[in-house]
N, C-alpha and C positions, 0 to 999 in steps of 0.2 A: 141720644148720645153718652155714653157712658163720659164719666168725669176725668181728667186727668190724672187724678190720687188714686182712682179706684184701674187707671188702665195700669199706671205705675205698679200698684200692688199685684195686679195679673203677671205682670213679666216678673215683679221678681220672682214670684213664686213658680213661674215656669222658670227662669234661669235657674230656681235648688232644683230643680225638679232634675234639669238636666246634667245639673254639676255632679249630683248625687247616682247619677246612670252615671255617668265617664268614671266616677270612681270606684263604682261597683266594678267594671273592665278592670282596672288595673287591680282594686282587689282578689277579682279573681286569677289575674294573671300571675299575682304573686310575683318575689324580689327578682325572680330571672326574670318578669315580661313577657314568658311565652304567649303567643298570641294565638298558637296554635289548640290550644286548650279548647275544648268542647263547650263549656261553659262562657269563654271566651267568646268563641266562634256564635253559640247561641245567642248570646245578648248584642254581640251587633248583627246578627243577619250574616254573616261572612260564610265563605266557605272555606279560603283560605288565609295565612299568616296576613301578606300583604294587602289583600281586601281588607282586614281586620284594622289596620295599622292606616288606610288610606280609610277608612267609615271613623277612626277616631280622630284625625285628623280635621275631617269635616264637621265632626261636632266641635272641637275647639273653634271653630271658625264662627261656631253657630253659638256657641257661648260668647266668645268674645265680641259677636255681631247684638247680643240677647245685652249684655253688660253695656255696651253704648248707649243703644236705646234707652235703658233703663236712668242710665247718666243723664241722658238727652230730657228725658220725662220730671226728674230728679229737679233740672234748672227751671224748668216751665212753672212745676209747681211753686217752687222759690219765689221766681217772681211774680207768679199771681197773689202769692202770700202779701209781698212788698207793697202789692198795688193796691192792693184791701185797706190799709192803712191802720183801719180798728177793727177790732174782732169782737161780737157781743158776748157776753157772759152773762149764764142763770140769774133771776136773782134781781135783774135790771143794770147788772154790772156792766164796766164796759173797759176791755184794757188796751191802752196804747200801743199798736204796732210799735218798737224800736226803730222802725225805719221811717216812722210817720214823720209829717213836717211838723218842727218848731219855729215859732216866730223867729222872724229874718232879723238881725243887729245888721247896725250902720256899715261893719266892715263889710259882711257878707253881702248886703245889696249894695254897694259900691262896687266890690268884686264881681256880683254877677249882672251887673247894667249891661244894657245894650253898648254904653259908652265904652266902658270899662273893656270890654268884649271886642269890639271892635279894633280898639289899642293895640289889644294884644297881637291880635292878629294884622295889621297893617303898620300899625306902627306912628300911624298918625291920627293925633289929636280930635276929638269933636264932643260936640256940646253935648251935655244928658243932665237928665235929670230924676232927683232922686226923690218921690215923694214921700210926706211924714218928716222929715228931716231938711235940716238947714246947710248946707258948707259953710255958709257964712259965718258962723258962730265958730269956725273952725282959722283962725286965727294966728298971729307970732311966727316963731319959724316955721320951717318947712320942712313933715315931719316922713324924715328919711333915717336910712342908716347910719350914718355918722351922726345928724342931730339926735336922732329917735329914738326905738330899742333896738339892740346891734342883734340879729339872730343870734341862737343858741346852738353851738356844733358840740356832740361828744361822739370822741373815736369809739369805734366798735373793739372788740377784741380779736377782732382777725389779725393775724399776722399770714401777708402773702410770701411763700417760698420762692425765694429765687431759683431759675431753672436749673439744678446739678445733675450732673451723671449717675445715676442708679449704683448700686452694687449689683452685678452682672456674673460674675467667676468663681467667689470665695465661697457661695453656699454649694458650689460642687464638689468642694476639695476638702477632703478631709483631714480631719482635723487631731491633733493629741498637746500633751503638754511636755516640757523637760526641764530639767532641775539644771540644765548646764550651757554654761556659754557657747556650744557646740553643738551638733547633732552630730555624731560617729558609728557609722556603722561600715561593716563589711560587704564587700562587695564580688559575686564571682564573675571576676575578669576571664579566665579560662574553663571550660568544660568540655571537656573533651573522653566520649565515653568509645571503650575499647572491648567493649564485649562479644563475643564470639564463640562457635564452637571450638570444642577442643578436644584432639586425639588424645586417644590414651598413653597417655605417658607425655602426652605434649606439653610443649610450652604455653600458660596463659599469658593473654596480653596486656597490656598494663594501661590504664587510664590516664589522665593526667586531671588534677584539678586545682587551681590558682587562686585565690581571695587577695584583695588589696583593699587594704584602707580608704574608707571617702570620709569626707566631712563637707557638714555646713553650716557656717556660721550663722549667730542670731544677732538679727539685725537689730536697730531702734528704727521706729517710726513715730517723730514728734509733732509736736501744735503747742502754741500759747498766743493768750489774746490779754492785754491788758483792759482794766476796769477801773472804774474811779468807785471810791466808797459809796457814794451819794444813789450810783446804779446797784449795787449790789443789795442798800440797805431802805433806799426805796422803790424800787421798782419790783412787786413780787415775783416770782419766779425766772427773774432775770440768768440768774445764776444756774439754775436748770437748763435754761434755752442755750446758754455757753457751754454748758457740762456736753450737751447731747451735739450741739454742732461741731466742738473738736472731735468728740470720738467718731463721728456721721466723716471729720474727714480722715483719720487716719485708717478708717475702714476701706474708705474710697482708695485715698493711697495703696493699702496692702493689693485688696484689687486691682490696682494699676502693675504692680510690681511683681503679683506671681504670673504675670504673661510678659511684660517686657523689659523689667529688670535686669539692668547689665553685667549684675555680679561683681561692678567694681565699688567696695567701700567707700560709704555704708549701703549700697544698694544691696539687693536680696539678688539672686541670678533665678530669674523668671524664665517658663518653660521656652519661651521660642527661642530663648540664648544660653540652655543648655545642649551642652556637646554630644550627640549620639541622636537628636531625633530627626525621624522619616521626614521626608518628601513627597508629595506627588504633584506633580504640574497638570494643569487642567489641559492644556490642548489645543484636541479639537472634540472631544470629549464633550455634553453637557453637563451642569454643575453635577448632578446628581449621582452622575457616571465617575466623575473626579471622584466626590465623596465615598463613592463607595470602593472606587479601589484603596483610596488611604484606610479605607477599612480593613481590606483583605491583608495589607501591609503589616499593619498591627497586628493582625492574626497570626502572619506566618511570619514575618520577623523577628517581630516584638513579644511573640507568644501571649497574646493577650486580648482581653473582649474588651473590645469600644461602648464606652456610656456615654458619652456626648461628642456634640458636634459644635462649635465656636463658630459663629459668623459675625460678620458685620453688617450693620441692620441693613445695607442695601444690597448687599448681597445676599441676603437673606428675601429681598425685595424681588430679588430678579428670579429666586426661586418661584415663590408664590404664586409669581405674576405669570409664569410658565405655561402657557395654551398649545394647545394640537393644532394642526393644521385648518380647522374650522373652526377653530375660537373657540374649543371647548375648557376652560380653568382646570387644569389637571389638581391643583394644593387645593380643588374646594372653590364651589359656589363665590363670586365675589357676594354674597349676602349673605354669607357666613363666615365668620373668621376665620376657620380653617384648622386644620392641624401644623403645631408646631414642632413637627414632626419628620425624621427623614429615615429613609432604611429604616422604623423604629425607632430613631435613637430620637431623644429632645433634644432642639436645637436652643442654645445658649445665644440671644443676641448681644455680641460684647462690642460697646464704642472703641474700645482701646486696640482692638484689631486692626490693621489697615486694610481699606476696602481694597479687597481683590485678592487678598489671603484669608485661608480659614483655616480651623485647627479641630480634628479628629483627635480624639483620646479616650485611653483608661482610667477616669479617675477613681480609682479606688485604692486603697491605703495600701496594697502590696504594689503599686505602682506610683504612688504620688502621694504625699502628707505634708502640712502646714502645723510646725510644732509651734506651742504659745509658751515663751519661757514665765511669762505670768500675764496677768489680765490686765485691761488696761488703766493705766492708773493716773489719776488726777488730782494737782497741789494747787494749792494757791500761796502765793508768798512774795517778798519785794524784789524789785531788780535794782538797784543803780538806787538814786534819791527817791524812791515810789513811797515810801515812809513817810517824808517831811511834806510830799505833795499829794497824800490823799489818796494814792491809786494802789493797785493791787495787778497782780501777772496769775492769770490763770494756764499752769501746765498741763498738758494730757501727753502722754506715749505709750508706746506697747513695745515689748520685744519678742521676737519671732523670728521664727526658721522658714525654708521652705524647701523642700528634699524630692528632689524626681529621683524614685528609686532605678525606676527602669525609663529611659530616654526612652527606646523603640519603640514602647505604646502609646507614642504620640507622632503625631503626622502630620504635618502642616501642608494643606494645599494652596496650591499657587495660581497667577493668574485668573483668577474667578470673573474677573474684570471681561476678558478680551472676550 
């Protein structure tokens, strides 16, 4: 009967062989993964691409099973080595196995005694005998945490972050820089084309174009935190920790303002409060249909190409869990993550949106941009009597503007929860 070690070696060789054979298949398929190539079909013994893919899946399952088998055999071999305890070496030498048992100390004998184990399980004291040691020698004070050896505890370097909403929207908004206190631009508010056929010596039609100056002010978003000299001096990394937290807080607030800012100073005016954006009610439609209708409005009225769909996570949950009448999940099997796209557009799960209202938009530089007057500025200084109290204030702020150049390039989708 073959030993565990020889079986393990054989299984590992078999695993390597199967892995190599599967690697040959993918190499033959090439970077475009063309499983219709004759060489691929030859290697797999398949007649077409569909059968080839199924055979690849089957080989993957075989490799996974072999890997699990090798892992179990390795564990068995390791246990056998531990039980052996000692290993004979040539020339009469002996090597003590690291797991071999050493003589027990008094403490080990007490902790491992039957009486102590029984007490741990039942909390009922019972008499017990420890051979070769006399407990009568241990007199005086009871050996306990208060009067004995206090246990040492060392704090780990782990910092468990408090849960907070991540940045969800600003990553998809194009950004630029400005050196002014406001972003001023011209908007074509009237565009009437009168072009038409003209008869000989006839009068030419007249078009009309009107431009209107528009402006979006730069607003400041700020935050601060007081901190003692001792914290800054004695705790390594505390200043960088606070800086990072303040910077994230500014970006998180900006992430909120770009959607729901009401425009009343010092607030930015967010997309949802911008005059001229379109809206599409869900009505009797299913959610995907309502979203498609919003996309159509952006294309036909806003004359823009929709790029993203923003939904509250609970509204996206409704889409992800959609099933056919016979129970088949439309957005992918529950065993898979499923595509986070709808009508080909990426879905952004934005918690700032109120559940029941979605937003479809063209997040392109010609339609919307965030402008930065300057980057995030972090300063350390004194406020009031902080100097004589040995404390400082770390302050951070940013100056930004949001411009929705073409409001009709955005469309809300309402009543999604209905």
